[in-house]
NUVEXTOR-229146 format. One record per atom (N, C-alpha, C, CB): residue in three letters; x, y, z. Coordinates in steps of 0.2 Angstrom, whole numbers, plus 2048, in hexadecimal, padded with zeros to 3 digits. Atoms other than C-alpha are relative to their C-alpha. Glycine has a CB too. Example, Ala and Ser with C-alpha at 12.3 -4.5 7.8 and 13.67 -1.06 7.14 Angstrom:
2
ALA8047FA800
ALA83E7EA827
ALA804806800
ALA7FB800806
SER7FC7FA7FF
SER8447FB824
SER7FC805803
SER8028027F9
//
This chain:
260
MET8038077FE
METBF58EDE80
MET7F9801802
MET8047FD806
ASN8078007FE
ASNBE28EAE81
ASN7FF7FB805
ASN7FC7FF7F9
THR8028047FA
THRBD88E1E8E
THR8017F97FF
THR7F9801802
SER7FF808801
SERBD88D0E85
SER8087FE800
SER7FD7FF7F9
ASP7F9802800
ASPBEB8D1E83
ASP803800807
ASP8048067FC
VAL7FE8007F9
VALBED8D5E95
VAL7FE7F9804
VAL7FD806804
ASP8038077FD
ASPBE28C6E9A
ASP8047FA7FE
ASP7F87FF7FE
GLU7FC805802
GLUBEC8BBE8F
GLU8067FF803
GLU8008007F8
TRP7F98007FD
TRPBFC8C0E96
TRP8007FE807
TRP803808800
ARG8018037F9
ARGBF58BDEA8
ARG8007F9800
ARG7FA804803
HIS801807800
HISBF08ACEA4
HIS8067FC7FE
HIS7FA7FE7FB
ARG7FA803802
ARGC008A8E9B
ARG805800806
ARG8038037FA
PHE7FC7FF7FA
PHEC0A8AFEAA
PHE7FF7FB805
PHE800807802
ALA8028057FB
ALAC018A4EB6
ALA8017F97FE
ALA7F8801802
GLN7FF806803
GLNC02895EAB
GLN8077FE800
GLN7FD7FF7F9
ASP7F8801801
ASPC15897EA8
ASP8037FF807
ASP8038067FD
SER7FD8007F9
SERC1889AEBB
SER7FF7F9803
SER7FC805804
VAL8018077FE
VALC10889EBF
VAL8037FB7FC
VAL7F87FF800
ASP7FD805804
ASPC17880EB1
ASP8077FF802
ASP8008027F8
GLU7F98007FE
GLUC29884EB7
GLU8017FB806
GLU802807802
ARG7FF8047FA
ARGC2587AEC7
ARG8007F87FE
ARG7FB801805
PHE801807802
PHEC2286AEBD
PHE8057FE7FA
PHE7F97FF7FD
GLY7FB801804
GLYC3186BEB1
GLY8057FB802
GLY8028067FC
PRO7FA8057FD
PROC4085FEB2
PRO805804804
PRO8037FD7FA
ASN7FB7FC7FC
ASNC4B86EEB8
ASN7FC804805
ASN8048047FB
ALA8037FC7FB
ALAC3E874EC4
ALA804802807
ALA7F97FD802
GLU7FD7FE7FA
GLUC4587EED3
GLU7FB800806
GLU8048067FF
ALA8047FF7FA
ALAC3F87DEE5
ALA7FF807802
ALA8027FB805
ARG8017F97FE
ARGC3788DEEA
ARG7FC801806
ARG7FD8047FA
ARG8047FF7FA
ARGC2F894EF9
ARG7FC8067FE
ARG804802807
ASP8047FB802
ASPC2189EEF2
ASP7F97FE800
ASP8018037F9
MET8078027FF
METC0E89EEF1
MET7FE7FA7FC
MET7FB8067FE
ILE802805805
ILEC0D892EE2
ILE8037F9803
ILE8038017F9
ALA7FE8067FD
ALAC18886EEB
ALA7FC7FD806
ALA808801803
MET8048017FB
METC0D887EFA
MET7F97FC7FE
MET7FE806805
PHE806803802
PHEBFE883EF0
PHE8017F97FE
PHE7FD8047F9
LEU7FE806802
LEUC06874EE8
LEU8017FB806
LEU8068007FB
LYS7FF8047FA
LYSC0C86EEF9
LYS7FA7FE804
LYS805804805
HIS8068027FD
HISBFB86EF00
HIS7FB7FC7FC
HIS7FD806803
GLY804805804
GLYBF4863EF2
GLY7FC8037FA
GLY7FB7FD805
ALA8047FD806
ALABEE86FEE5
ALA8037FD7F9
ALA8028087FF
SER7FE803807
SERBEE868ED3
SER8048057FC
SER7FA7FD7FC
LYS7FC7FC804
LYSBF8870EC5
LYS7FA8067FE
LYS8037FD7FA
GLU8067FB802
GLUBE7878EBF
GLU7FE804805
GLU7FA7FC7FD
GLU8027FC7FA
GLUBE287EED0
GLU806805801
GLU7FF7FC806
ALA7FA7FB7FE
ALABF4886ED3
ALA8008057FA
ALA8067FC800
THR8007FA805
THRBF288FEC2
THR7FB805801
THR7FF7FC7F9
GLY8057FB7FE
GLYBE2896EC7
GLY801804806
GLY7F97FC801
GLU7FE7FC7FA
GLUBE989CED8
GLU8058057FE
GLU8027FB805
ALA7FB7FC802
ALABF88A3ECF
ALA7FD8067FC
ALA8057FC7FC
LEU8047FB803
LEUBEC8ADEC4
LEU7FD805804
LEU7FB7FD7FB
VAL8037FC7FB
VALBE38B4ED3
VAL806805803
VAL7FD7FC805
GLN7FB7FC7FD
GLNBF48BAEDA
GLN8028057FC
GLN8067FB802
VAL7FE7FB805
VALBF88C3ECA
VAL7FB8057FF
VAL8017FD7F9
VAL8067FC801
VALBE78CBEC8
VAL7FE804806
VAL7FA7FD7FD
ALA8047FD7FB
ALABE08CEED9
ALA804805804
ALA7FE7FA805
GLY7FE7FB7FC
GLYBE48DEEE2
GLY8078027FF
GLY8007FD807
THR7F97FD801
THRBF48E4ED9
THR800807801
THR8027FE7F9
ASP8007F9800
ASPBF08F6ED5
ASP7FD802806
ASP7FD8037FA
SER8047FD7FA
SERBE38F8EE3
SER8047FF806
SER7FA7FC800
VAL7FC8017FA
VALBEF8F1EF0
VAL805805801
VAL8037F9801
ALA7FA7FB801
ALABFD8FDEEA
ALA7FD807802
ALA8038007F9
VAL8047FA7FE
VALBF090BEEC
VAL7FF801807
VAL7FA8017FC
ALA8028007F9
ALABEB906EFD
ALA806801804
ALA7FD7F9802
ILE7FA7FF7FD
ILEBFD905F03
ILE803807800
ILE8067FB7FE
ARG7FE7F9801
ARGC02916EFB
ARG7FC805804
ARG8008017F9
MET8057FB7FD
METBF391FF02
MET800800808
MET7F98007FD
THR8008007F8
THRBF4918F14
THR807803802
THR8007F8802
LEU7F97FD7FE
LEUC0791CF14
LEU7FF808800
LEU8057FD7FC
LEU8017F8801
LEUC0292EF0E
LEU7FD803806
LEU7FD8017FA
TYR8037FE7FA
TYRBF6930F1C
TYR8047FF806
TYR7F97FC801
VAL7FB8017FA
VALC02929F29
VAL805806800
VAL8037F9800
LEU7FA7FB800
LEUC10935F24
LEU7FD807801
LEU8037FF7F9
THR8037F97FF
THRC04944F24
THR7FD801806
THR7FC8027FA
THR8038007F9
THRBFE940F35
THR8057FE805
THR7F97FB800
PRO7FA8027FC
PROC0D941F40
PRO7FE7FC807
PRO803806803
ARG8028037FB
ARGC0393BF4F
ARG7FF7F87FF
ARG7F9802803
VAL801807802
VALBFE92BF46
VAL8077FD7FF
VAL7FC7FF7FA
TYR7F9802802
TYRC10929F3F
TYR8047FE806
TYR8048057FC
ASN7FC8017FA
ASNC1892AF50
ASN7FD7FA804
ASN800806804
LEU8038067FC
LEUC0C91EF59
LEU8017FA7FC
LEU7F8802800
LEU7FF807804
LEUC0D911F4B
LEU8087FE801
LEU7FF8017F9
LEU7F88027FF
LEUC21912F4C
LEU8017FD807
LEU8048067FE
ALA7FF8037F9
ALAC20910F5F
ALA7FD7F9801
ALA7FC805805
GLU803807800
GLUC15901F5D
GLU8057FB7FD
GLU7F97FF7FD
LEU7FC804803
LEUC208F9F51
LEU8077FF803
LEU8028027F9
ASP7FA8007FC
ASPC308FDF5B
ASP7FF7FC806
ASP803807801
ALA8028037FA
ALAC288F7F6B
ALA7FF7F87FF
ALA7FA802803
ALA801807802
ALAC238E6F62
ALA8077FD7FF
ALA7FB8007FA
ALA7F9803802
ALAC358E4F5C
ALA8047FF807
ALA8048047FC
ARG7FC8007F9
ARGC3C8E7F6E
ARG7FD7FA804
ARG7FF807804
THR8038057FB
THRC308DBF77
THR7FF7F97FD
THR7F9803802
GLY800807804
GLYC318CDF6A
GLY7FA7FE7FD
GLY8027FB806
ALA806801804
ALAC208CFF63
ALA8018007F8
ALA7FB805802
LEU7FF800807
LEUC288D2F52
LEU8077FE7FF
LEU7FF8087FE
THR7F9803800
THRC378C7F4F
THR8027FE7F9
THR8017FB805
THR7FF804807
THRC358C0F3D
THR8048057FB
THR7F97FF7FD
THR7FC7FD805
THRC428C5F30
THR8007FC7FA
THR807802803
PRO7FF7F9801
PROC448CBF23
PRO7F9804800
PRO8048017FA
MET8077FC800
METC318D0F23
MET7FB7FD805
MET7FE7FF7F9
ILE8058027FB
ILEC248D0F30
ILE7FB7FB7FD
ILE7FC807802
ARG805804802
ARGC188C2F30
ARG7F9803800
ARG8007F9804
ASP8077FD800
ASPC058C5F2C
ASP7FD7FF807
ASP7FC7FC7FB
ALA8038017FA
ALAC018BDF3D
ALA803805805
ALA8027F9803
GLU7FD7FB7FC
GLUC0D8C9F46
GLU7FD8077FF
GLU8078017FF
ALA8047FA802
ALAC058D8F3D
ALA7F9801803
ALA8008017F9
LYS8078007FE
LYSBF48D3F42
LYS7FF801808
LYS7FC7FA7FE
ARG8007FF7F8
ARGBF98D3F55
ARG802807802
ARG8057FB803
LEU7FE7F97FE
LEUBFE8E6F54
LEU7FA8047FF
LEU8068027FB
PRO8067FD800
PROBEE8EFF58
PRO8008077FC
PRO7FD801807
TYR8007F9803
TYRBF3901F52
TYR8017FF7F9
TYR805804803
LEU7FF801807
LEUBFA8FAF42
LEU7FA7FE7FC
LEU8057FB7FF
GLN806803803
GLNBEA8F1F3E
GLN7FB806800
GLN7FD7FB804
ALA8047FA800
ALABE0901F43
ALA8028057FA
ALA800804806
VAL7FD7FC805
VALBEB90BF37
VAL7FE7FD7F9
VAL808801800
ILE802803807
ILEBE88FFF28
ILE7F98007FF
ILE8037F8800
ARG807800801
ARGBD68FEF2B
ARG7FE8077FE
ARG7FC7FE806
GLU8017F9801
GLUBD5911F2C
GLU8028027F9
GLU802805805
GLY7FE7FE807
GLYBDF913F1C
GLY7FC7FD7FB
GLY8077FD7FF
LEU805803805
LEUBD4907F12
LEU7F9804800
LEU7FF7F9802
ARG8067FC7FF
ARGBC5911F19
ARG8008077FD
ARG7FE800807
VAL8007F9801
VALBCA922F16
VAL8028027F8
VAL805804804
PHE7FE7FF807
PHEBD1920F04
PHE7FF7F97FD
PHE8078027FF
LEU802807803
LEUBC8912EFA
LEU8057FF7FA
LEU7F98007FD
ALA7FC802805
ALABD4909EEF
ALA7FC7FF7F9
ALA8047FA802
LEU804801806
LEUBC6905EE3
LEU7FA805801
LEU7FD7F9800
THR8057FC800
THRBB9912EDF
THR7FA7FF7FB
THR8028077FE
SER806802804
SERBAE909ED3
SER7FA7FE804
SER8027FA7FB
LEU8068027FD
LEUB9C905ED7
LEU7FF7F9801
LEU7FA8037FC
LEU8008077FF
LEUB9F8F2ED6
LEU7F97FE7FF
LEU8027FE807
ALA807802802
ALAB8E8F0ECE
ALA7FE7F97FF
ALA7FE8047FA
LYS802806801
LYSB848E1ECF
LYS7F98007FC
LYS7FF7FC807
SER806800804
SERB758DCEC4
SER7FA7FD804
SER8017FC7F9
VAL8068037FD
VALB638D9ECB
VAL7FE7FA7FC
VAL7FB806800
PRO803806803
PROB5C8C8EC7
PRO7FB8017FB
PRO7FE7FB805
ALA8057FF805
ALAB518C6EB8
ALA7F9802803
ALA7FF7FA7FB
GLU8077FF7FD
GLUB418C5EC3
GLU800807804
GLU7FF7FA805
GLY8007F97FC
GLYB468D6ECC
GLY8017FE807
GLY7F98037FF
ASP7FF8017F9
ASPB498D9EDE
ASP7FE806804
ASP8077FD802
THR8027FA7FC
THRB448E5EEC
THR806801805
THR7F97FF804
VAL7FA7FE7FC
VALB528EEEF4
VAL7FE807804
VAL8068017FC
ALA8017FA7FB
ALAB508FAF03
ALA7F98037FE
ALA8058067FF
GLY8077FE801
GLYB3D8FBEFF
GLY7FE8027F9
GLY7FE805804
HIS8017FD807
HISB3F8FFEEC
HIS8017F97FC
HIS8058057FE
PHE800806804
PHEB3B8F2EDF
PHE8058027FA
PHE7F97FE7FD
LEU7FB7FE805
LEUB498F1ED2
LEU7FF7FA7FA
LEU8087FF802
PRO802804806
PROB458E9EC0
PRO8077FB7FF
PRO7FF8047FA
GLY7FA805801
GLYB508DAEBB
GLY8058037FB
GLY7FD7FA7FD
GLY7FB7FD804
GLYB608DFEB3
GLY803807802
GLY7FE8017F9
THR7FE7FA7FE
THRB628EFEBC
THR8077FF804
THR7FB803806
GLU7F98007FD
GLUB748F3EC1
GLU800804806
GLU8058037FB
VAL8007FD7FA
VALB768F7ED3
VAL807800803
VAL7FB7FC805
GLY7F97FF7FD
GLYB868FFEDA
GLY800802807
GLY8048047FB
ILE7FF7FE7F9
ILEB8D903EEB
ILE805806800
ILE8037FA804
ASP7FB7FA7FF
ASPB94914EF0
ASP8047FF806
ASP7FB806801
GLY7FC8017FA
GLYBA290EEFA
GLY803806803
GLY8067FB7FD
TRP7FD7FA7FD
TRPBAA91FEFC
TRP7FB803805
TRP8028057FA
GLY8057FC7FC
GLYB99926F03
GLY7FF7FC806
GLY7FA8007FC
ILE8018047FA
ILEB97917F0F
ILE806801805
ILE7FF7F97FE
LEU7FA8007FB
LEUBA9918F16
LEU802807802
LEU8067FD7FC
ARG7FF7F97FD
ARGBA892BF18
ARG7FA803803
ARG8038047FA
SER8067FE7FD
SERB9792BF1F
SER800802807
SER7FA7FB7FE
ARG8007FF7F9
ARGB95934F2F
ARG7FB7FC804
ARG7FE808801
GLU8048057FD
GLUB87928F33
GLU8037FA803
GLU7FA7FE7FC
TYR7FC8067FE
TYRB9391AF35
TYR807802804
TYR8027FC7FA
TRP7FA7FF7FE
TRPBA3923F39
TRP801806805
TRP8058017FA
GLY8007FA7FC
GLYB9E933F43
GLY8028067FD
GLY8067FE806
ALA7FF7F9803
ALABA1945F41
ALA8078017FC
ALA800805805
ASP7F9800803
ASPBB4942F3C
ASP8017FB7FB
ASP805800806
ALA7FF805805
ALABB0936F2E
ALA8058017FB
ALA7F97FF7FD
HIS7FB7FE806
HISBBB93FF22
HIS807800803
HIS7FE8077FD
ALA7F97FF7FD
ALABCA93FF2E
ALA8037F9800
ALA800803807
PHE7FC806800
PHEBD8932F2E
PHE8017FF808
PHE8068007FC
ARG7FF8017F8
ARGBD792CF41
ARG7FF7F9801
ARG7FA804803
PRO8008077FE
PROBDC91AF44
PRO7FD7FE807
PRO8077FD7FF
GLU8028027F9
GLUBD791BF56
GLU7F87FE800
GLU801806804
ARG807802800
ARGBC4919F51
ARG7FF7F9801
ARG7FD8037FA
TRP800807800
TRPBC8907F4F
TRP8027FD806
TRP8047FD7FA
LEU7FE8037FA
LEUBCF905F60
LEU7FB803806
LEU807803802
GLU8057FD7FB
GLUBC2910F69
GLU7F97FC800
GLU7FF8077FF
ALA806803801
ALABB3907F62
ALA7FE7FA804
ALA7FF7FE7F9
GLY8028067FD
GLYBA98FAF6C
GLY7FF7FA7FC
GLY7FA801804
LYS800806804
LYSBA78E8F67
LYS7FB8007FA
LYS7FF7FA804
GLU8067FF805
GLUB968EBF5E
GLU8028057FA
GLU7FA801803
GLN7FE7FB804
GLNB9C8FBF56
GLN8057FE7FB
GLN801807803
LEU7FA802804
LEUBAC8F4F50
LEU7FE7FA7FB
LEU8057FD805
GLU802805805
GLUBA38E5F48
GLU7FC8047FA
GLU7FB7FB803
ASP8037FC806
ASPB988F2F3E
ASP8058037FC
ASP7FB805804
MET7FB7FC804
METBA78FCF39
MET8047FB7FB
MET805803805
ALA7FD805804
ALABB08ECF33
ALA7FC7FE7FA
ALA8027FA804
GLU804802805
GLUBA18E7F29
GLU7FF8057FB
GLU7F97FE803
CYS8007FA805
CYSBA08F8F21
CYS8068007FC
CYS7FF807803
LEU7FA800804
LEUBB28F7F1C
LEU8017FA7FB
LEU8067FF805
GLU800806804
GLUBAF8E6F14
GLU7FD8027F9
GLU7FD7FA803
ILE8037FE807
ILEBA68F0F06
ILE8058007FB
ILE7FC806801
LEU7FB7FF805
LEUBB78F2EFE
LEU8017F97FD
LEU807801804
PHE7FE806803
PHEBB88DFEFB
PHE7FA7FC7FE
PHE8047FC805
GLY806804802
GLYBA68DAEF8
GLY7FE7FB805
GLY8017FD7F9
TYR8038057FC
TYRB9B8CDF00
TYR7FE7FA7FD
TYR7FA803804
GLY803806803
GLYB968BBEFE
GLY8047FD7FA
GLY7F98017FD
LYS7FC803806
LYSB9B8B3EED
LYS8038057FC
LYS7FB7FB7FC
TYR7FD7FB804
TYRBA08C3EE6
TYR806803804
TYR7FB8067FF
LYS7FA7FE7FC
LYSBAD8C6EF4
LYS8068007FC
LYS8007FD807
CYS7FA800804
CYSBBE8CBEED
CYS8047FA802
CYS804806802
LEU7FC8067FF
LEUBC98BBEEB
LEU806802803
LEU8017FC7FA
GLY7FA7FE7FE
GLYBD88C5EEF
GLY800803807
GLY8048047FB
ARG8007FC7F9
ARGBD38CCF00
ARG8057FE804
ARG7F97FF803
GLY7FB8037FC
GLYBDE8C1F0A
GLY8078027FE
GLY7FF7F9801
ILE7F97FF803
ILEBED8C4EFF
ILE801808801
ILE8017FE7F9
ALA7FF7F9800
ALABEA8D7EFF
ALA801802807
ALA7F98037FD
ILE7FF7FE7F9
ILEBE88D9F12
ILE8077FE802
ILE7FB7FD804
MET7F98037FE
METBF88CEF14
MET8058047FD
MET8017F97FE
GLU7FB7FC803
GLUC028D9F08
GLU800807804
GLU7FE8017F9
ILE8007F97FD
ILEBFD8E9F11
ILE8037FF807
ILE7F9803801
ASN7FD8017F9
ASNC018E1F22
ASN8077FF800
ASN7FD7F9803
LYS7F9801800
LYSC128DDF1C
LYS8048067FD
LYS8027FA7FB
VAL7FC7FA803
VALC178ECF11
VAL800806804
VAL7FD8027F9
LEU8007F97FC
LEUC118FBF1C
LEU805800806
LEU7F9801802
PRO7FB8007FA
PROC1A8F6F2C
PRO8077FF7FE
PRO7FE7FA805
GLU7F9800802
GLUC2A8F1F23
GLU8038067FD
GLU8017FA7FB
LEU7FE7F9803
LEUC2B902F1A
LEU801804806
LEU7FA8037FC
LEU7FF7FB7FA
LEUC2990BF2B
LEU8067FD805
LEU7FA800804
ARG7FB8037FC
ARGC358FFF34
ARG8078017FD
ARG7FF7F8801
ARG7F97FF803
ARGC43901F27
ARG8028077FE
ARG8007FB7FA
TYR7FE7F9802
TYRC42913F22
TYR7FD805804
TYR7FD8007F9
ASP8037FA7FD
ASPC3F924F29
ASP7FE8057FA
ASP806804804
PHE8037FC805
PHEC3492FF1F
PHE7FF808803
PHE7F97FE7FE
THR8007F97FE
THRC35942F20
THR7FD8057FA
THR807803801
ILE8037FC805
ILEC2994EF17
ILE804807800
ILE7F9801801
LEU7FC7FA801
LEUC3395DF10
LEU7FC806802
LEU8038007FA
ASP8047FA7FE
ASPC25969F11
ASP7F97FD802
ASP7FF8047FA
PRO8068037FD
PROC17962F1D
PRO7FA805800
PRO8027FE807
THR8067FC800
THRC0C971F1A
THR7FB7FF7FB
THR802808800
ALA805801805
ALABFC96CF11
ALA8037FC7FA
ALA7FD8067FD
PRO7FD804806
PROC0495EF07
PRO7FB7FD7FB
PRO8047FA803
ILE805803805
ILEBF3958F00
ILE7FB8057FF
ILE7FD7FA803
LYS8057FC802
LYSBE8963EF7
LYS7FA7FD7FC
LYS8038067FB
LYS806804803
LYSBD695DEF3
LYS7FD8047FA
LYS7FB800806
MET8037FE806
METBCF95FEE2
MET7F9800800
MET8037FC7FA
HIS807801801
HISBBE959EE3
HIS7FD7FD807
HIS7FE7FB7FA
SER8038037FA
SERBB2952EF0
SER7FF7F9801
SER7F8803801
ALA800808800
ALABB4940EEB
ALA8077FE801
ALA7FD7FE7FA
ALA7F98037FF
ALABC4936EE9
ALA8058027FC
ALA7FF7F87FE
PHE7FA7FD804
PHEBCF942EDF
PHE804804805
PHE7FD8037FA
TRP7FB7FC7FC
TRPBDE949EE8
TRP8068027FB
TRP8027FC806
LEU7FA7FD804
LEUBEC954EE1
LEU805801805
LEU7FE8077FD
MET7FA7FE7FC
METBFD954EE9
MET8058047FC
MET8037F9803
THR7FB7FB804
THRC09962EE4
THR805801805
THR7FC8067FE
ASP7FA7FE7FC
ASPC1A965EEA
ASP8017FB806
ASP801807802
PHE8008047FA
PHEC19956EF6
PHE8067FB7FF
PHE7F97FB800
TRP7F9804800
TRPC2B94FEF9
TRP8017FD806
TRP8058057FD
VAL7FE8047FA
VALC30942F05
VAL8077FD7FF
VAL7FB7FB802
THR7F9803800
THRC4293DF0A
THR7FF7F9803
THR805805803
VAL8008067FD
VALC4492BF0D
VAL8077FD802
VAL7FC7FB7FC
THR7F98027FE
THRC53925F17
THR7FF7F9804
THR804805804
PRO8008067FB
PROC57914F20
PRO800802807
PRO8067FB7FE
ARG8017FE7F9
ARGC52914F32
ARG8077FD803
ARG7FA7FD803
ARG7FA8027FC
ARGC61913F3E
ARG7FD7FC806
ARG804806803
SER8028047FB
SERC60905F4A
SER803802806
SER8017F87FF
ASP7FD7FE7FA
ASPC6390AF5C
ASP8037FB804
ASP7FA803805
//
């Protein structure tokens, strides 16, 4: 299937999903399309929104969840602290929604948010340069004049692993950095992290959905299952100095958590 075929399938899927809500046998559903229509979106607008849900952040969100979970599992200190926060929230009533945690509840858990931010920082789900074209009249960037039409990209990996911004342990997965930072430093760190999603009119349309998905999936996996690495010695072997990693003989047993 080539790119044009994929695009056609996406549009058809979005269109069919919305058309079902207007047919004579339409069923009432509690999903995002229903919410769009309930809040006054037209059929055309709902179709556009449905297309965004299909396209935005599918593979990249899956990568972010997998890699954040991998870093959590291979860092026992983080794994235990995160479980302790989730369990404490359940005991104190800060986490009561079933069958899945609400986005608002997840956002009130500081260590969970630190883990998610650090996971997004330490392993970029997108490694492309996200290039933009310089206007036809040219522009001056960081003191250098760039001719019109020049493609300018951003080295997200370099920025989010730079010691200038993240300290001597920039390459380490350490969620505590997000809790230790002062207000001004935290704002700078958060602004750097936004490079993942872009800025201004080029900002990722699926950012809100992506963060909400991570806020729901990661804590629910940890609340519901116990993860045990069979051989915890050096589970990750680095291949290159960039974003390439090789995992060999990395086996994890997953069992339902027992409720005390």
